[in-house]
C-alpha positions as CSV (number, residue, x, y, z in Angstrom):
1,M,-39.7,16.7,-14.2
2,G,-35.9,16.4,-14.3
3,L,-35.8,17.5,-10.6
4,V,-38.1,14.6,-9.7
5,V,-36.2,11.9,-11.7
6,A,-32.6,12.8,-10.8
7,P,-32.7,11.6,-7.2
8,V,-33.8,8.1,-8.1
9,A,-31.5,7.8,-11.2
10,A,-28.4,6.8,-9.3
11,P,-30.0,4.1,-7.2
12,A,-31.8,2.7,-10.2
13,L,-28.5,2.6,-12.1
14,A,-26.8,0.8,-9.2
15,Q,-29.7,-1.6,-9.0
16,D,-29.1,-2.6,-12.7
17,W,-25.3,-2.5,-12.4
18,P,-23.4,-4.4,-13.5
19,A,-25.3,-5.5,-16.6
20,R,-22.1,-6.7,-18.4
21,P,-18.5,-7.6,-17.6
22,V,-16.5,-4.9,-15.7
23,R,-12.8,-4.1,-16.5
24,V,-10.4,-3.9,-13.6
25,V,-7.1,-2.2,-14.5
26,L,-4.0,-3.4,-12.5
27,P,-1.2,-1.0,-13.4
28,Y,1.7,-3.6,-12.8
29,P,2.8,-6.8,-14.4
30,P,1.3,-10.1,-13.3
31,G,2.8,-11.8,-10.3
32,G,3.5,-8.8,-8.0
33,P,1.7,-8.1,-4.7
34,T,-0.8,-5.6,-6.3
35,D,-1.6,-8.1,-9.0
36,L,-1.9,-11.1,-6.5
37,I,-4.1,-9.2,-4.0
38,G,-6.2,-7.6,-6.7
39,R,-6.9,-10.9,-8.5
40,V,-7.8,-12.9,-5.4
41,V,-10.3,-10.2,-4.3
42,A,-11.7,-9.7,-7.8
43,M,-12.2,-13.5,-8.3
44,R,-14.4,-13.6,-5.2
45,A,-16.1,-10.2,-5.6
46,Q,-17.4,-11.0,-9.1
47,H,-19.6,-13.8,-7.7
48,E,-21.2,-11.2,-5.5
49,L,-21.8,-8.8,-8.4
50,G,-23.1,-11.5,-10.9
51,Q,-20.8,-10.3,-13.7
52,P,-17.1,-11.1,-14.4
53,L,-14.4,-8.7,-13.2
54,V,-12.0,-8.8,-16.1
55,I,-8.4,-8.1,-15.0
56,E,-6.2,-6.1,-17.4
57,N,-2.5,-5.6,-16.5
58,R,-1.4,-2.2,-17.8
59,P,2.1,-1.8,-16.4
60,G,4.5,1.1,-16.9
61,A,5.8,4.4,-15.3
62,S,5.3,3.2,-11.7
63,G,1.6,2.5,-12.2
64,T,0.7,5.8,-13.8
65,I,0.0,4.5,-17.3
66,G,-2.8,2.2,-16.1
67,A,-4.1,4.8,-13.5
68,A,-4.2,7.5,-16.2
69,E,-6.4,5.4,-18.4
70,V,-8.9,4.9,-15.6
71,S,-8.9,8.6,-14.7
72,R,-10.0,9.4,-18.3
73,A,-12.7,6.7,-18.5
74,A,-16.4,7.3,-18.4
75,P,-18.0,7.2,-14.9
76,D,-20.4,4.4,-15.8
77,G,-19.0,1.6,-13.6
78,Q,-17.4,-0.3,-16.4
79,V,-13.8,0.3,-15.4
80,F,-12.0,0.3,-12.0
81,L,-8.4,0.7,-10.8
82,M,-6.8,-1.6,-8.2
83,N,-3.5,0.0,-7.1
84,A,-1.1,0.1,-4.2
85,S,-0.3,3.1,-1.9
86,I,2.2,4.3,-4.5
87,H,-0.9,5.9,-6.1
88,V,-0.7,8.7,-3.5
89,I,3.1,8.7,-3.2
90,I,4.2,9.1,-6.8
91,P,2.6,12.5,-7.3
92,H,5.2,13.9,-4.8
93,L,8.1,12.2,-6.6
94,N,7.1,13.1,-10.2
95,R,6.3,16.7,-11.2
96,N,4.8,15.6,-14.6
97,M,1.9,13.5,-13.5
98,P,-0.8,12.9,-16.1
99,F,-3.6,13.1,-13.4
100,D,-4.4,14.4,-9.9
101,A,-4.3,11.3,-7.7
102,L,-7.1,12.6,-5.5
103,A,-9.4,14.8,-7.7
104,D,-9.3,12.6,-10.8
105,F,-10.6,9.4,-9.1
106,T,-13.5,8.2,-7.0
107,P,-12.2,6.3,-4.0
108,V,-14.1,3.0,-3.5
109,T,-12.4,1.0,-0.8
110,N,-9.1,-0.1,0.8
111,M,-8.8,-3.8,0.2
112,A,-5.9,-4.6,2.5
113,M,-3.0,-3.3,4.5
114,V,0.5,-4.9,4.6
115,P,2.4,-3.9,7.7
116,L,6.1,-3.3,7.8
117,V,8.7,-4.5,10.3
118,A,12.0,-2.9,11.2
119,L,14.8,-5.5,10.6
120,V,18.5,-5.3,11.3
121,T,21.5,-7.5,10.5
122,P,22.3,-9.6,13.6
123,S,25.9,-8.2,13.6
124,L,24.5,-4.8,14.6
125,P,24.6,-4.4,18.4
126,V,21.0,-3.3,18.8
127,R,17.9,-5.2,20.1
128,S,15.3,-2.4,20.1
129,L,14.3,0.5,17.9
130,R,15.5,2.9,20.6
131,E,18.9,1.2,20.7
132,L,19.0,1.5,16.9
133,A,18.3,5.3,17.1
134,D,21.0,5.6,19.8
135,H,23.5,3.6,17.7
136,A,22.8,5.6,14.6
137,K,23.2,8.9,16.5
138,A,26.6,7.7,17.8
139,N,27.6,6.7,14.3
140,P,26.2,9.4,12.0
141,G,26.3,8.4,8.3
142,K,27.8,5.0,9.0
143,L,24.5,3.0,8.8
144,S,22.7,2.3,5.6
145,Y,19.2,1.0,5.0
146,G,17.8,-0.7,2.0
147,S,14.5,-0.6,0.1
148,S,12.9,-2.1,-3.0
149,G,13.3,1.3,-4.8
150,I,13.0,5.0,-4.6
151,G,9.6,6.1,-3.2
152,A,8.6,2.6,-2.1
153,A,7.0,2.2,1.3
154,Q,10.3,0.7,2.7
155,H,12.1,3.8,1.5
156,L,9.6,6.2,3.1
157,A,9.5,4.2,6.3
158,G,13.3,4.6,6.6
159,E,13.0,8.3,5.9
160,M,10.3,8.6,8.6
161,F,12.6,6.9,11.1
162,K,15.4,9.2,10.2
163,Q,13.2,12.3,10.6
164,I,11.5,11.2,13.8
165,A,14.6,9.8,15.5
166,G,16.9,12.6,14.2
167,V,19.5,10.3,12.8
168,D,21.6,10.1,9.6
169,M,21.5,6.9,7.6
170,T,22.2,6.3,3.9
171,H,19.5,5.0,1.7
172,V,20.4,2.2,-0.7
173,P,17.7,1.4,-3.3
174,Y,17.5,-2.0,-4.9
175,R,15.5,-3.5,-7.8
176,G,13.0,-5.3,-5.5
177,A,13.0,-6.4,-1.9
178,G,14.7,-9.7,-2.5
179,P,18.2,-8.4,-3.3
180,A,17.9,-5.9,-0.4
181,I,17.1,-8.7,2.0
182,Q,20.1,-10.7,0.8
183,D,22.4,-7.8,1.4
184,L,20.9,-7.2,4.8
185,I,21.6,-10.8,5.7
186,A,25.1,-10.4,4.4
187,G,25.6,-7.2,6.4
188,N,26.2,-5.0,3.4
189,I,23.4,-2.9,4.6
190,Q,22.4,-2.8,8.3
191,V,18.7,-1.8,8.4
192,M,15.5,-2.3,6.4
193,F,11.8,-1.6,7.0
194,D,10.1,-4.3,4.9
195,S,6.8,-6.1,4.6
196,V,6.3,-8.9,7.1
197,P,6.4,-11.9,4.7
198,A,9.6,-10.7,2.8
199,G,11.9,-11.3,5.7
200,A,9.9,-13.8,7.8
201,G,12.0,-16.9,6.7
202,A,15.3,-15.2,7.5
203,V,13.9,-14.1,10.9
204,R,12.9,-17.7,11.7
205,Q,16.4,-18.9,10.8
206,G,18.0,-16.2,13.0
207,L,19.5,-14.5,9.9
208,L,17.7,-11.2,10.7
209,R,16.6,-9.5,13.9
210,P,13.2,-7.9,14.0
211,L,12.9,-4.8,16.2
212,A,9.3,-3.5,15.9
213,T,6.3,-3.4,13.6
214,T,5.3,0.0,12.1
215,T,1.6,-0.6,13.1
216,A,-0.8,0.8,15.7
217,Q,-1.4,-2.6,17.1
218,R,0.7,-5.8,17.4
219,I,0.3,-8.2,14.6
220,A,-0.4,-12.0,14.5
221,A,2.8,-12.8,12.7
222,Y,4.9,-11.2,15.5
223,P,2.7,-11.2,18.6
224,D,5.7,-10.7,20.9
225,L,7.2,-7.9,18.9
226,P,6.5,-4.3,20.1
227,T,4.9,-1.7,17.8
228,T,6.8,1.4,16.9
229,A,4.6,3.3,19.4
230,E,5.5,0.8,22.2
231,A,9.1,1.2,21.2
232,G,8.9,5.0,21.8
233,F,8.1,6.2,18.3
234,P,4.3,6.7,18.2
235,D,4.4,8.8,14.9
236,L,6.2,6.0,13.0
237,V,3.1,4.3,11.6
238,I,3.3,3.2,8.0
239,S,2.0,0.3,5.9
240,T,1.7,-0.6,2.2
241,W,-2.0,-0.8,1.2
242,Y,-4.0,-1.8,-1.8
243,G,-7.1,0.1,-2.9
244,V,-9.9,0.3,-5.5
245,W,-10.7,3.5,-7.4
246,A,-13.0,4.5,-10.2
247,P,-13.1,7.4,-12.6
248,P,-14.2,10.7,-11.2
249,R,-17.9,11.4,-10.7
250,L,-18.9,7.7,-10.4
251,P,-22.4,7.5,-8.9
252,G,-22.1,6.9,-5.2
253,A,-24.5,4.0,-5.3
254,I,-22.2,2.1,-7.7
255,A,-19.2,2.8,-5.6
256,E,-21.0,1.5,-2.5
257,R,-22.1,-1.7,-4.4
258,M,-18.5,-2.4,-5.4
259,Q,-17.4,-1.7,-1.9
260,R,-19.9,-4.2,-0.5
261,A,-18.7,-6.9,-3.0
262,V,-15.1,-6.3,-1.9
263,A,-16.2,-6.5,1.7
264,V,-17.8,-9.9,1.1
265,A,-14.7,-11.1,-0.8
266,V,-12.2,-10.2,2.0
267,R,-14.4,-11.9,4.6
268,D,-14.2,-15.2,2.6
269,S,-12.0,-17.7,4.4
270,D,-10.1,-18.7,1.3
271,V,-9.4,-15.1,0.4
272,Q,-8.2,-14.4,3.9
273,A,-5.9,-17.5,3.8
274,R,-4.4,-16.3,0.5
275,M,-3.9,-12.8,1.9
276,A,-2.2,-14.2,5.0
277,T,0.5,-15.7,2.8
278,L,1.1,-12.2,1.5
279,G,1.1,-10.6,4.9
280,A,-2.0,-8.7,4.1
281,D,-4.8,-7.7,6.6
282,P,-8.3,-7.2,5.1
283,V,-9.9,-3.8,5.4
284,A,-12.8,-3.0,3.0
285,D,-13.7,0.4,4.5
286,S,-16.5,2.6,3.1
287,P,-15.9,4.9,0.1
288,A,-16.1,8.0,2.5
289,D,-13.6,6.5,4.9
290,F,-11.3,5.5,2.1
291,A,-11.4,9.0,0.6
292,A,-10.4,10.5,4.0
293,F,-7.7,7.9,4.3
294,C,-6.3,8.6,0.9
295,R,-6.2,12.3,1.7
296,S,-4.4,11.7,5.0
297,E,-1.8,9.3,3.4
298,Y,-1.3,11.7,0.5
299,E,-0.4,14.5,3.0
300,K,1.7,12.2,5.2
301,F,3.8,10.9,2.3
302,G,4.1,14.3,0.8
303,A,5.6,15.7,4.0
304,I,8.1,12.9,4.1
305,V,9.1,13.3,0.5
306,R,9.5,17.1,0.8
307,T,11.6,17.0,4.0
308,A,13.9,14.3,2.5
309,N,13.9,16.0,-1.0
310,I,13.2,12.7,-2.7
311,R,12.9,12.7,-6.5
312,M,12.5,9.9,-9.1
313,E,15.7,9.2,-10.9
């Protein structure tokens, strides 16, 4: 009898799910990009599900405290994790992880991608990514690039550029992108790979010079700006992204229903308008595609970290 009942159990469970409010763990304080994107998606997705998605901010240890809680939860669809791409980066920086970022979670969907743009201080005599590489080669160790912190996407983008272009630049980590942008404007650092909205105002005022976007296609915010591939660096493709995960062994039917709710949310015009202010492009891929993407990003970031020998301080 069990063999007959088992195949219909998961669809039946998904059909009834959710029967009560669902917890969504955001492993950062309120107000940051993960929190803002997660909340705007959850607020719309809950209408599609017919039950509240209750946001819980569980900050600490670069997102690992909240993520660890989800990894240990029951796979009953009552708790999900909304996290940034740091989820697959930090295991390479921290040898004492409380979970396996791939095996201990069920990937549900990628909510959105936030592309990066290569920026330089206007006093630097370069107007393209190739000219930046040539200038850095001619001045080994003399250029510095900033980031919002060790292991952040901005940091790894800079390391990718160093490794691909074969140049020597010094990394200067800051406590957030804001101070780094100010030092870039002042010329205290010369280069930064940052999210599109972070430096957009300074670019419009002529205080910073954009060179290329680290994306496969040109983006609406900078339609005339070449991609890194067009600039001669096809392997330099990197973005920050924001995904949804569940505890391991979540029934596939529940993961698929949550993915569909997120897909409806990111197609909503109000959600897209809010995302646009954050420089985010909606995705909402399938659980299978997101699982493959997580594996690919995990391996890509791991290779960058190992080559650069990056460790958390």
